[in-house]
C-alpha positions as CSV (number, residue, x, y, z in Angstrom):
1,M,-10.1,-59.4,-0.4
2,C,-12.8,-56.9,-1.2
3,L,-12.3,-55.2,2.2
4,Q,-8.6,-54.9,1.6
5,A,-9.2,-53.3,-1.8
6,E,-11.6,-50.8,-0.3
7,V,-9.1,-49.9,2.5
8,S,-6.4,-49.5,-0.2
9,R,-8.7,-47.3,-2.3
10,M,-9.6,-45.2,0.8
11,Q,-5.9,-44.8,1.7
12,H,-5.1,-43.7,-1.9
13,E,-7.9,-41.1,-1.8
14,Y,-6.7,-39.9,1.6
15,I,-3.1,-39.5,0.2
16,L,-4.5,-37.5,-2.8
17,M,-6.5,-35.3,-0.4
18,L,-3.4,-34.6,1.6
19,Q,-1.3,-33.8,-1.5
20,N,-4.1,-31.5,-2.8
21,G,-4.2,-29.7,0.6
22,D,-0.4,-29.4,0.6
23,N,-0.5,-27.9,-2.9
24,M,-3.2,-25.5,-2.0
25,L,-1.2,-24.4,1.1
26,R,1.9,-23.8,-1.0
27,A,-0.1,-21.8,-3.6
28,Y,-1.6,-19.7,-0.7
29,A,1.9,-19.2,0.8
30,N,3.2,-18.0,-2.6
31,E,0.3,-15.7,-3.1
32,N,0.7,-14.3,0.4
33,A,4.4,-13.6,-0.2
34,K,3.6,-11.7,-3.4
35,L,0.9,-9.7,-1.6
36,E,3.3,-8.9,1.3
37,E,5.9,-7.6,-1.2
38,Q,3.2,-5.5,-2.9
39,N,2.2,-4.1,0.5
40,R,5.8,-3.2,1.3
41,S,6.2,-1.5,-2.0
42,L,3.0,0.4,-1.6
43,L,3.9,1.5,2.0
44,E,7.2,2.8,0.7
45,H,5.4,4.7,-2.0
46,V,3.0,6.2,0.6
47,K,6.0,7.3,2.7
48,L,7.6,9.0,-0.2
49,L,4.3,10.7,-1.1
50,Q,3.9,11.9,2.5
51,Q,7.4,13.3,2.5
52,E,6.7,15.1,-0.8
53,N,3.4,16.4,0.6
54,C,5.2,17.7,3.7
55,S,7.8,19.4,1.6
56,L,5.1,21.0,-0.6
57,E,3.2,22.2,2.5
58,L,6.4,23.8,3.9
59,D,6.9,25.6,0.5
60,H,3.3,26.7,0.5
61,N,3.6,28.1,4.0
62,R,6.8,29.9,3.2
63,L,5.2,31.5,0.1
64,E,2.1,32.5,2.1
65,S,4.4,34.1,4.7
66,E,6.3,36.0,2.0
67,L,3.1,37.1,0.4
68,A,1.8,38.4,3.8
69,K,5.0,40.3,4.3
70,E,4.8,41.8,0.9
71,R,1.2,42.9,1.5
72,L,2.3,44.6,4.7
73,Q,5.1,46.4,2.9
74,C,2.8,47.5,0.0
75,P,-0.6,48.4,1.5
76,E,-3.5,48.9,-1.0
77,Q,-4.9,52.3,-1.8
78,A,-8.6,53.0,-1.2
79,D,-9.4,51.9,-4.8
80,G,-7.8,48.5,-4.3
81,K,-4.6,49.1,-6.3
82,R,-1.2,48.9,-4.8
83,L,0.9,52.0,-4.2
């Protein structure tokens, strides 16, 4: 009878270990899903920032070009002032 009680105790411990492992896996899966959603959100934010940066660079280049044209049309005098 003592052996049967020991086997039963070991089976119970094994079941508890399996349940604990299952709970841990579920918790990891939930955490992973949350992190994946955060990652998607951050990637979308990065894409928007890249688009905004590209737009700002285009505006900057356009303004630089306009400034260069303006400088060609209004050359500086010898003393550094515009005509």
